[in-house]
C-alpha positions in Angstrom: 0.0 0.2 -0.1 1.3 3.6 -1.1 0.9 6.7 0.8 -1.0 9.6 -0.9 0.4 12.7 -1.4 -1.5 15.8 -0.5 -1.2 19.3 -2.1 -0.3 21.7 0.8 -0.8 25.4 -0.4 1.8 27.9 -0.4 -0.1 29.7 2.2 -0.1 26.8 4.4 3.8 26.3 3.9 4.2 29.6 4.8 2.9 29.4 8.0 5.1 26.7 8.9 8.4 28.9 7.9 7.2 31.5 9.9 6.7 29.2 12.9 9.7 27.2 12.8 11.8 30.8 12.2 10.2 32.8 14.4 9.8 30.7 17.6 11.9 28.4 19.5 10.1 25.5 18.1 11.9 22.5 16.5 11.2 21.5 13.0 9.7 18.1 14.4 7.6 19.8 16.8 6.2 21.9 14.0 5.7 18.8 11.7 4.0 17.1 14.4 1.8 19.6 15.3 0.5 20.1 11.9 0.6 16.4 10.6 3.4 16.8 8.5 6.7 14.4 8.1 9.4 16.2 9.7 11.8 15.4 6.7 9.0 17.0 4.3 9.5 20.3 6.5 12.8 20.6 6.4 12.9 20.0 2.8 10.5 22.9 2.2 12.2 24.8 4.8 15.7 24.6 2.9 14.1 25.4 -0.2 12.4 28.6 1.1 15.6 29.6 2.6 17.5 29.2 -0.5 15.1 31.3 -2.1 14.8 34.1 0.1 18.6 34.0 1.3 17.8 33.4 5.1 
């Protein structure tokens, strides 16, 4: 059985970024709170940082 992929809007991803960047929460804590895999969130955050020079 394979896992299904869910599309996440850019607005939703932006909420993740802001929560990780502006709080002391870990990527894992934020990922668990939103029901997203920590590795997925880490990948999104890395792409965000590369494109925004953070």
